[in-house]
N, C-alpha and C positions, 0 to 999 in steps of 0.2 A: 249582681249577684248570677241572677240566674242564666245570663250570660254566659260566665266564666264556668258554671256547672255543666252547662252544655259543650262545651268548647272542650272541656276536662274528659267529656264523656265520651265526644266523638275523638280524642286523641288514643282513648284506650280502648277502644272496640277495635281498633287494627283495619286491615283493608276488608271490603267486602268483596264475595266471589265474583260479580260484576267489574270490580275495580280490577282485580287480579287478570283475570280474562280482557280486558283491554290491553294491559302492559303487556301479556302474555302473546297475544297476537299481534300488535306491534310490533314488538321485538324481535320477534321468530321471524315475520316477514321481513325485518331489516337485517339482520343474520345475513337472510339469503342473499340481498341483494350487496350487501358488502362482501360477499365469499363471491358471486359473480364479479363484483370490480374490481377484486383484490387478486383473482387468480392472474389476472393479464400484468399486476403489480408482482408480481412473485416470480413471474416466468420471463420477465424483461430482460436479465441478461442472456436466458436461453433461446429467446424471440428476435437476438439480433442477428443469430445464425437461420434463422428459419424464414425470416419477411423482410430480410434488409439483405443487401450485394456482398457478397464476400469481397475482403481486402483490407482495411486500416479496422480493426478491432474493438477500435476506442470510437473513430466515428460510427460503427454499425452498431456501439452497444449507446452512443448517444441519442442514434435514431431509436432504439428503442427504448431510451428515457424517453424521449423528445411525445413518442406513441402514447406512452404512459403519462407522460404529463399533457398531452390533449384531452384526456378525459378530465384529468380535471382543469383544466381551462375552460372548458366549454362548462361545468358545475354549475356557475352565477348565470348563465343564461336557462339555464333548467330551472332552478331558482326563480327567477324571474319570471318565465312561461308559467310553471304549475305553481306558486306561490300566487300567482293570480289568479286561477282556476280555482287554489285551493279559497281564495279568501272571497271569490263569489258563489259558487258553486257548492261548496263545502271540503272537509278535510278528508273524509273517508274515500269518496270516492277517485279524487285525487290520486291518493298515494295508492289506490287499486292500481290506476292506469297506468304511474310510476314501473310497480312491479312487474306489470305484463311487459313492458318496454324492456326492460333492463334484463329478464330473462330470456327474452327472445332474443336479444341482440347478443347477449354471452352464449347460446346455444348455437346458433350460425358462425363465431366465431370458430365453433369447432370444426367448421364445414370448409373454409375457405382454406382453399390450396395455397402452397409456399412460393417464395421466390423463385428459386432451384426447383427443380424434377427432385420430386421425394414419392414413396408410397404411400397411395390412399388408398385406402380400404375399398375393396369390391372395383375398382375402378385402373388401377396401377400406376404409374410413374407420371404426377401431374407436376407443372411448374408456370405459372400464369405472370413470371417480370414483378413489374411494378404494380402492375394489378393486383397483387396479392396485399402490398403494402396498404395501397388504396382502401381497397375492402376493410383491411385492418381498422385502419383509423377511422375510415367512417361508423364501425360496428361500435369501436372505443367513443368515440363523439354521441353514439345513443346510448350508450351507458352511462356517460356522465352527464346527458340530458336528464336521463331517468333518475341519476343517484341529487341531481341538482332539485326535485322535487319531493325525494322521499323524504329526508332525511327532517326538513320541516315540518312536511306533514305528519310524519309517526309523534316528533318531540311536540308540536305544539296539541296534537289529539291526546297525549297520554299528559299531557301538564292540564288543558281542556277539562278532564278527567281527576284530575287529582285533588287530595283537600292542600288547604294553601299552606299547611303546614309540612306538611309530608311532601311538597311540591321536589325539592332539590330530589330528596330520595326515589322518587316516582320515576323522572325522566332520568334519572342515573342508570333505570336498567335498558334505557335506550343507549344510552351512551357506551354499554358493554358491547353492543350489537359490532363496531367495528374491529374490537377488541379477537370476538368470538368469529365473527365473518372471517378476518383472517386468521386465526388459527384454524377453521374449518377447511379454509383454502390448503395450509398447509399439508393439515394432516390427508387430503385426498391426494394432493399431488405428492407429498412423502410415499405413502402404500402405493401410488403409481410406479413410482421410480425404486421400489422397495420391488417390487414383485414384475417389475419390465424390464428385460435387459435394456442398457443403453442406448443400443441399437434402433432397437425395436419402439421405443419411448422417443428418439430422435424422427421417426419417419411418424409415425401415428398415436403412440400412447399419451402424446401431449393432447389429443384431442377429447379424451375421458372424462376430464376433470369440466371440461367446457360443455361437453353433452350431457352430464351427470346434474347439470342445472333446470334442463327440462322438466325432470322430477321432482327438483325441489320449486320450480315454479308451479306447478298446477298445485301442489300441498300449497303454498303461501294463497295461492288466490280461494283456495275453500275456507280458509282459514278466515280470510279478510271479510268475507261476504258477508258472517256471521257478525259483522261488528254494525254497530250506529252510530249516527252521526256525535258528533262533541256534543254536550248540552248546550256549553255555554258558547256554540255557534250558531245553535238552535235557535235557544233565548235571543240571539241580537238579530235572527233575520225576523222573527216573530215579530218582535217590536219595532225593524223597522229600521237599526239601526247600522245595517253593513254599508259597506262602501259600492259604487257604483264605480270607480276610477282607483283600484288599490296600488296601481301602479304609480299615479300622480300623486296621491297623497302621499306615499311611501317615503320618494325619491325627490319631490319637485316641492310641498310643502313645508314649512320650517316650523318645528324645529325637529320635524320626525327626521329629515335628511339628514341632519347634522349629527344627530345621534346615530345612524347607521353609519356614518363612517365613524364616528369614537367609537361605536362598537368594534368596528373590523379592526383600527387601529390600536385601541387600546386593549381588547380582548382576544378574538378570534385569529387574528394575525400571527402572535407567540402563540397562542394554542396548537395550532396547525404545525409552526415548525419544529417545536418541541414533540407533538406526536409523531410527526414522521420523522426526525431522528429518533427517537427509541424505537420504532418501529422497525420501518425500513430501511433506513439508513444503513443501521446496526448489522441489518441481514448483508445489505451490499457488500457494507465493509468488510464485515468475516470472511465471506465467500471471495470478494475479488481482490482484499490486499492481504490481509491475514491467510487467505489459502487453506482454510479449513474446508473440507470436504462438504458438499451441499445435505444432505441428511443428517450430520452432527449439527451441523449450523440450524437446519429447521430443528431439531431435538431441542437445543440452546433456548431460541428464541420463541419456540412452542411453549417451553415449558416456564420460560418467562411470564409470557403470557394468562396461563394457566395462574400462577402464584400471582399473577399483580390483579387482575382483572376484579375479584371483590373489592377491591380500592376505590372502583369507581362508584361503586354504591357507598363506601364508609364517607369517601367525602362529597356525594352527591348527599348523603345524612348528614353529615358536619356543616354543609352549609346551610340546612336548614333552619341550624342554631347560630352559626356566628357570621354567616354573611355567603355571597357566591365570589365576588371580585377577588378577595384578599387570599381565597385560596388558588385563583387563578392564579394572578399577580406573583404570588409567592411560588409559584411550580416555575413561572419563567423566570423566574430570578434564580432561583437555586440551578435550575436546568444550567442558563448561560455561563454561571459561576464556576459549574464542574463539566461541562462538558470535555474540555482536552484533557485532566486528568481520568476521567472515566475511557476516552477513548485509547489513549495512551497506556491505562493499565489493562486494555481486552487485549491490545497488541503484548504483552508483558506475558499477560495469564492465559493465552490460546496459542499464541507465536512464537516461545521466546527467543529460539534461534537467528530469528528474522530480526526482531530486536537489538538480538547480540550485533547481527552482522552489522545493520545500520551504525550502532554504537562504535564500532571498530573499524567502520570503513565510509570514506568520503566517495559518495557517487557525482559523479559532473556530467554534463554534456558539453562538447560545445560544438557550436553550428553558425550558420551563415544567417543573419538576424532578417537578411532579409525572403529568406523562403519559411520564415516560423508565421503560420496564420492559428487563427481558432481550429479546435478539432472541430468538425463539424461535418453531417452528410453531405451535404451539397460542397464542401471542400474536396478537392483533388486531394491526395494524400502527398504533402513534399518531403523530402529528406530529414528537415526537422523534425517535421510532423510524426513518421515514423519513427525518428529514435526516441522523442518523450512516449511517444505511444506504446515502446516496447519496455521502456523503466515504469513507467504508469501501472502496466498490465503485470509487471514483475511485484508491485505493491512496494516501491522503492522511493524513497524520498530520495531528491537529488536537487544541486544546481545546474542553471544553464548558462554558459558563458559565452560569450559571440565573438566568434573569428575571423576571419579576412572573409570579401565576397567570394562567391563562388568555390568556399572550402566545403570538404564532405563531414559528416557530421564526425566525429569524434569521443569515444568514453574514454574516462577515465577516472580508475579506482583506484582511492589513495587508501594501504593499512600503516598507519606510521610514517616510518622511513620509507615504504615499499611502495612505491605508485606502478602501475600499470593503464598503458595506453594502446586505444585498437583504434585505427585510422580507419576510417569509412563505414559504412551502417550497413551490416549483415547479420540476420538473425542468426545464425551459425557462430559468426567468429564472436559476435555481444556475447551470447549463450556460453560458449565456452570460455570466453572472460571471466563471465559471472561463475560459474562452478568451480575454475581455479580457485578463484578470489575465494571460496569457501561461504557462495549464498547458498540458502539452504533450501531455495525452492526448485532447483534442479537435480538432476542425478542422470546416473548411463545407466540403460535398461541390458539385458543379457546381450542384445547384439552392440554395445556401445556406443548406440545412439542418446544423444542428449534430452531429457524429457521432463516434462514437469513433476514436481513432488511436491503431495499436499501437506499442510501440517503434521507435524510428527503427533498422533496420538499417545504416546504415552511421557510427552511434556506437556501436554494441555493440561490447568489446574482447570478442573472442571466447576469445582463448586465455586473460586472467585469470580469464575468468567461470567456462570448464573447468577451470580449477586449481583454485579456490574449493569446485566442486562434488566436484572430484579427492580433496581434501583430505576433504571432509566424509566421503566415501564410505570413506576409510584410516580417519576411525574406527568408520564401522557395521562393517570388517573386526574391527579392532581389539577391540570388544566382544564381536561375534560369530561372530569365528573359533573361536574357544577354548571357546566356553560351552557347546557338545552333552558334550564330554570331559569339564567339570567336572562338568556336571549329572550326566550318568551314572553317573560316580564317585563321586558325593557320598552314593550307594543303593544297599543290597542289591539284589540281582539278582531275590529273590521277591517285591519290592516296586520295582521299578524303573521300569516303563513310571510305572505311577500318581506314585509319587510324583516323577518329574523331569519331568511332562507339566503337573502344576499350577502349579507357580513361574513356570513359561518361559512358560504363556500368559497367566497375569495379569499378567506382566509384561511381554508383548508384545502381549496381546489387552486389556489394562485399560489399564496407563500408558502404551502403546506408541500403541495403537489410537485412545484417544478425542483425541491430541495434536491432530489435525486440528481436529476439532469444537471443543474447549477453546481451541485457540491462536486460531479465527475470532472465535468469543464474548471474546476478548479484547481482542484488535485493534477490532472495535466497540464493546467497554464503554468501553475508556481511549482510544480515538479514536488510536493507536499502531500502527503498521502494523511495529513490533518486539515490541508487547510481547506477544504469544504465547510467544517464546523464554523469556519466564519458567518457565515450566511445566518445558520439560524442561531448564534450569537447574539447578533447585532438585530436583526427582527425581534426575538424576545427581551432586549431590552429596551427597544423602541415601546413596544407594548406597557414594559413594567413604567416604562417615565408617563406615557400617554393616559395610561390607567390610572395611575396615583394622579396624576394631575386634574385629569375634565371628568374621569368616573364617577359616580357613587353607585353602591351596594342598590339592588334590584329587591332584595330581601324582605319580606313581608307587606308587599304591594296587594293589593285584591285584581285581579288580572279580569274580573270578571264587568268589574265598572270603571276601572280604570288601568294606569299603564308606569311603566320604571319611567315614561320619558317626562312625566310632571315630577318626579325625582329627582332627576338631573336638573331639573331648573328652581330646585331647592322648594317646592310648596307642597306643603301634605295635603292642603283643600285639595287644589288640582287634583292629585293623583285618588282623588274620591271619586273624581270625577269624569263624565267619558269622552 
């Protein structure tokens, strides 16, 4: 009776001042880290023209996305390096180091010269060729390593300060940081592009958001220096129960290694692709394929983030009542079932003219099959590659037919009984053919030249477009809101930082981070602007199946004395032991 009364009193008392400061300080620093990391993600299409050689635009875009993905691919290695340090030395000092590395790397990106000569403030025209790309990739890798250590440290630190019945709620504030960091990146870039003319922004204005990170870094370090070590970690160290080899115990001792793999395949992989589809691929899809001006795209995405962000906390708190795993898997399942409809609806409400053109016209390209290759930065573009690149950039779905060997690419546009054919690939002639057919992405300027035409703003259904984006962000909050509590509860204190960080960063860094790269390649290869959605759909379905069959919820475990690994093994008794 006394225990019940004490528990009720604790629940009713709310968070203490110290608990609130822990959440604020941890979350604020992580917001700034995500801001640093996502500056590049937001500017990836723009960076294609800055740091990579001119030529095939889709290949340059894939190069930019590959660099973008490199930061994600290295994140698991950051999780291993910093996770080990965090389990040996402590949570606080480890994620203090990560924020210094991240902020410094981001600041330095703002100082890297571009591939071709462009204006550099105080110096003049500077271009350093492939060295620019190498430096950019190097700094991007440093960012990825730092983020690999940051998230696990912040989530573990907050969870180990939290009360058991509020762990989902408390850690959900950490989950808002990625979205808030993304929103902050959109805001700063949007302001720069609004108040700086396009030519100046292309020359040096793009550097400003990166240089601003130095101010954020100083403030974050000051805040984090005021934090104390996690009480759960301190207690473990005082009792001499720490791990001397967290990497070995995490990844080479059974059953922990088994559940590291299952946490990846049955939770974080699906969570990662749902997250990056709803926030990043939606952004790229609208700009690249639907041709909406970037400012309006940023406004739509930014508004969806503002509206959707509170739901991270809603689903985090809900997971304290009904469990973590079922919410995560439900989000994956609903997303997989509705993505094709949602992205088709985006086309309908943002660029109905493009949708109407696609419905009334069948576009095909006939090429020599032997000249077709994967569109990649290391391949020299062939006539087949250029033809597919042209139609992909136009945001058009098309079929590919194979003609005789040695034949030049041929464009065919059918509209009912009318067929127009253009032999040989030429940007000018293919643009003219599309414009004559009524393609809405082109127009003639006052000089009679054919130029790109953005989506007609008067025909955009802003309310419905925003609603669709908010729905996708709600999916993100379902899968991401409870994931920190689920992972923290899964593994024991002595190897928690290491064990939870790896599946999280493989799921988000590998499965999620390569999504824009793979989706863009799929679109170009299959000639369908929706083909890229198959990747997140299949991964989400895999996660639902693995999670339902092999995982149990961790809700209710005492993380100071036990872990969810014991729950997965079906032993309530073991769950209460170290």
